[in-house]
C-alpha positions in Angstrom: 8.4 163.5 -156.8 6.1 165.7 -158.9 5.6 164.9 -162.6 7.3 168.1 -163.7 10.3 167.6 -161.5 10.6 164.0 -162.6 10.4 165.0 -166.3 13.3 167.5 -166.0 15.2 164.9 -163.9 15.1 162.2 -166.6 15.2 164.5 -169.6 19.1 164.6 -170.0 19.4 160.8 -169.7 16.5 160.2 -172.0 17.9 162.6 -174.6 21.3 160.9 -174.5 19.7 157.5 -174.9 17.7 158.7 -177.9 20.7 160.4 -179.6 23.4 157.8 -178.9 21.4 154.5 -178.7 18.0 154.7 -180.4 19.0 156.7 -183.5 22.1 154.7 -184.3 20.2 151.4 -184.0 17.5 152.7 -186.3 20.2 153.9 -188.7 21.9 150.5 -188.7 18.6 148.7 -189.2 17.8 150.9 -192.2 21.2 150.4 -193.7 20.9 146.6 -193.4 17.9 146.5 -195.8 19.4 148.8 -198.5 22.3 148.1 -200.8 24.4 150.4 -203.0 23.0 151.2 -206.4 24.6 149.3 -209.3 26.8 151.5 -211.5 25.2 152.4 -214.8 27.2 151.0 -217.6 27.0 152.5 -221.1 28.7 151.7 -224.4 31.1 154.3 -225.7 32.3 154.5 -229.3 35.9 155.6 -229.8 36.9 156.5 -233.3 40.4 157.0 -234.5 42.4 157.0 -237.8 42.0 153.3 -238.2 38.3 153.0 -237.4 35.9 152.9 -234.5 35.8 150.6 -231.5 33.1 150.1 -228.9 34.0 150.0 -225.2 32.0 150.0 -221.9 32.3 152.8 -219.4 30.5 154.0 -216.2 28.0 156.7 -216.7 29.1 158.9 -213.9 26.3 161.5 -214.3 23.5 159.0 -214.4 25.0 157.0 -211.4 25.4 160.2 -209.4 21.8 161.3 -210.2 20.5 157.9 -209.2 22.4 158.1 -205.9 21.1 161.6 -205.3 17.5 160.5 -206.0 17.7 157.5 -203.7 20.5 158.2 -201.1 19.8 155.1 -199.1 20.4 152.9 -202.0 18.2 150.2 -203.5 15.9 148.3 -201.2 17.0 144.7 -200.6 14.7 143.7 -197.8 15.9 140.6 -195.9 18.1 139.4 -198.9 21.3 140.3 -197.0 20.2 138.5 -193.9 19.7 135.3 -195.8 22.8 135.3 -198.0 25.8 133.0 -197.6 27.7 135.4 -195.3 24.8 135.6 -192.8 22.0 133.2 -192.1 22.7 131.3 -195.3 19.2 129.7 -195.4 19.7 128.0 -198.8 23.1 126.5 -197.8 21.8 125.4 -194.4 18.8 123.6 -196.0 21.1 121.9 -198.4 23.5 120.8 -195.7 20.7 119.5 -193.6 19.4 117.3 -196.4 22.9 116.0 -197.2 24.0 115.2 -193.6 23.7 111.7 -192.2 23.8 112.8 -188.5 23.5 115.9 -186.3 27.3 115.8 -185.7 28.0 115.9 -189.4 25.4 118.7 -189.9 27.1 120.8 -187.2 30.6 120.2 -188.6 29.5 121.3 -192.1 27.5 124.2 -190.6 30.6 125.6 -188.9 32.2 126.0 -192.3 29.8 128.8 -193.1 31.2 132.3 -192.0 28.3 133.4 -189.8 27.9 130.1 -188.0 31.6 129.8 -187.5 31.6 133.3 -185.9 28.5 132.6 -183.8 29.9 129.3 -182.7 33.1 130.8 -181.2 31.2 133.8 -179.9 28.7 131.7 -177.9 31.5 129.3 -176.7 33.6 132.3 -175.5 30.5 133.9 -173.8 29.3 130.8 -171.9 32.8 129.7 -170.8 34.3 133.1 -169.9 31.3 134.6 -168.1 30.8 131.9 -165.3 34.6 131.6 -164.9 34.9 135.3 -164.5 32.2 135.4 -161.9 33.8 132.5 -160.0 37.3 133.9 -160.2 36.2 137.4 -159.2 34.3 136.0 -156.2 37.2 133.9 -155.0 39.7 136.8 -155.3 37.3 139.1 -153.5 36.8 136.7 -150.6 40.6 136.0 -150.4 41.5 139.7 -150.3 38.7 140.5 -147.8 40.1 137.8 -145.5 43.7 139.0 -145.8 45.4 141.1 -143.1 44.6 144.8 -143.3 48.3 145.7 -143.9 48.5 143.8 -147.2 45.1 144.5 -148.6 46.2 147.6 -150.5 48.9 145.9 -152.5 46.6 142.9 -153.1 43.9 145.1 -154.5 46.3 146.9 -156.7 47.7 143.7 -158.3 44.2 142.2 -158.6 43.1 145.2 -160.6 46.2 145.4 -162.8 44.8 143.4 -165.7 41.8 145.8 -165.9 44.2 148.8 -166.0 46.0 147.5 -169.0 44.6 148.4 -172.4 42.8 145.3 -173.8 44.8 145.4 -177.0 48.1 145.7 -175.1 47.1 143.0 -172.6 46.2 140.6 -175.5 49.5 141.3 -177.2 51.4 140.6 -174.0 49.8 137.2 -173.7 50.3 136.6 -177.5 54.0 137.1 -177.1 54.0 134.8 -174.0 52.4 131.9 -175.9 54.9 132.2 -178.8 57.2 129.2 -179.2 60.0 131.5 -177.8 57.8 132.8 -175.0 57.6 131.5 -171.5 54.1 129.9 -171.8 54.9 128.5 -175.3 58.2 127.0 -174.0 56.6 125.5 -170.9 53.8 123.9 -173.0 56.4 122.4 -175.4 58.3 121.0 -172.4 55.2 119.5 -170.8 54.0 117.9 -174.1 57.6 116.8 -175.0 57.1 118.2 -178.4 59.5 121.0 -179.5 57.4 121.7 -182.6 54.2 122.4 -180.6 52.7 125.8 -181.5 49.7 127.3 -179.8 49.2 129.7 -182.7 48.9 126.8 -185.2 46.4 124.7 -183.2 42.7 125.7 -183.2 41.8 124.1 -179.9 44.8 125.6 -178.0 44.1 129.0 -179.6 40.5 128.9 -178.4 41.7 128.0 -174.9 44.2 130.9 -174.8 41.6 133.4 -176.0 39.3 132.3 -173.2 42.1 132.4 -170.7 42.7 136.0 -171.7 39.0 136.8 -171.4 38.9 135.6 -167.8 42.2 137.3 -167.0 41.1 140.6 -168.3 37.5 140.6 -166.9 38.0 139.0 -163.5 39.2 142.3 -161.9 35.8 143.9 -162.7 34.0 141.0 -160.9 36.5 141.2 -158.1 36.0 144.9 -157.3 32.2 144.6 -157.5 32.2 141.6 -155.1 34.8 143.2 -152.8 32.6 146.3 -152.5 29.6 144.1 -151.8 31.5 142.2 -149.1 31.9 145.4 -147.1 28.1 145.5 -146.7 27.6 142.0 -145.4 26.0 142.1 -141.9 28.8 141.4 -139.4 26.3 140.4 -136.7 24.8 137.7 -139.0 28.2 136.3 -139.7 29.1 136.3 -136.0 25.8 134.6 -135.1 26.6 131.9 -137.8 30.1 131.5 -136.4 28.7 131.1 -132.8 26.2 128.5 -134.0 29.2 126.4 -135.3 29.0 127.2 -139.0 32.2 126.6 -140.9 33.9 129.1 -143.1 32.3 127.5 -146.2 28.8 127.4 -144.6 29.1 131.1 -143.8 29.9 131.9 -147.4 27.3 129.6 -148.8 24.3 130.6 -146.5 25.2 134.2 -145.7 27.6 135.8 -148.2 26.4 134.3 -151.5 22.7 135.1 -150.9 23.7 138.7 -149.9 25.7 139.1 -153.1 23.2 137.5 -155.5 22.0 140.9 -156.9 25.6 141.8 -157.6 26.0 138.5 -159.4 23.1 139.3 -161.6 24.6 142.7 -162.4 28.1 141.1 -163.2 26.4 138.4 -165.4 24.6 141.0 -167.4 27.7 143.1 -168.0 29.8 140.2 -168.9 27.3 138.6 -171.2 27.1 141.8 -173.2 30.9 142.3 -173.2 31.9 138.8 -174.0 29.3 138.5 -176.8 31.2 141.4 -178.4 34.6 139.7 -178.2 37.0 141.3 -180.7 40.3 142.6 -179.3 41.9 139.2 -178.5 41.1 137.8 -182.0 42.9 140.8 -183.6 45.8 140.9 -181.1 46.3 137.1 -181.3 46.0 137.2 -185.1 43.6 134.3 -184.6 41.1 134.9 -187.4 42.2 131.7 -189.1 41.1 129.7 -186.0 38.4 131.8 -184.4 36.1 134.6 -185.6 33.4 136.5 -183.8 30.4 138.6 -184.9 32.3 141.8 -184.0 35.3 140.6 -186.1 32.9 139.9 -189.0 31.7 143.5 -188.8 35.3 144.8 -188.7 36.2 142.6 -191.6 33.3 143.9 -193.7 34.2 147.5 -192.9 37.9 147.1 -193.7 39.8 146.6 -196.9 39.3 148.3 -200.3 35.6 147.3 -200.7 33.6 148.3 -197.6 30.5 146.2 -197.4 28.4 148.6 -195.3 25.1 146.7 -195.8 26.7 143.4 -194.7 28.3 145.0 -191.7 24.9 146.6 -190.7 23.1 143.2 -191.0 25.7 141.5 -188.8 25.3 144.4 -186.3 21.6 143.9 -186.2 22.0 140.1 -185.7 24.5 140.9 -182.9 22.0 143.2 -181.2 19.4 140.5 -181.4 21.8 137.9 -180.0 22.6 140.2 -177.0 18.9 140.7 -176.4 18.2 137.0 -176.4 21.1 136.3 -174.0 20.0 138.9 -171.6 16.3 138.2 -171.7 16.3 135.3 -169.1 18.3 137.3 -166.6 16.1 140.4 -167.1 12.9 138.4 -166.8 14.1 136.7 -163.6 15.1 140.1 -162.1 11.8 141.6 -163.1 9.9 138.8 -161.4 11.9 139.1 -158.2 11.3 142.8 -158.0 7.7 142.2 -158.9 7.3 139.9 -155.9 9.1 142.3 -153.7 
């Protein structure tokens, strides 16, 4: 392809990436190092029939002029990143010196907002991602092995969780784990404890959030694997079958190596998606038991006092976290293509 043709071919995609990815990231990065200007307070003397009193008031004109002169706000540098709601460097140092063991240090660290959020986010990501890949692969193999007449209905029901809006799907599961719901009632019966409540137990709530994560994401892995299974060389499978390979050996030595590039793709997509876990925490009303980085951003932007700088700093840290998670997979893929 000639250079001119290549330029016009990639121009629309490059323009969209600059407008909708690069510029927003730069904007968030700039917002994270600037804070709002402090309001200028002046003393106002109010005089009446019985004398004069002094009160404080906001100088609206001076404050507006300051904001017009410096619209980004006042420069804070990395101050927001190191405060208690983020990396909390001072608090972490103090906890480290006061802790007698690593376990005690981690327990105390999890009481800090950012580390509590990153703890659940990483746990959710590293549990849900592999389980999603495994579940999607098993479903794809099972559907591909089913009789042709029932594959259509099986594919429909396998994709159903992905068709449901994430918020609605999470709410459905939330109602099911209620003490009056089917899952909640079964758990009470199994435990022999009529007072057992998933919503009141942190461990059970984490498990249910991860169950939802796998349930909602497995259809994506399934449809990718199912499409990949249609491209497996039938002659190779037939040769392996003639040589006496069992069903499991065919899958292990023929199917899995063939689908390895798709596994890398699914892993990349799921790592990014799971690291941004948000909907189930809101739907399950689970913020007392589990918070994530995305929930922290939502919390900063909500309420009467919008903490834009804090939300921007958490967004930047989230982007860095995603980049760190994806880097091993990207480096491995780059090396494989480099060898090829």
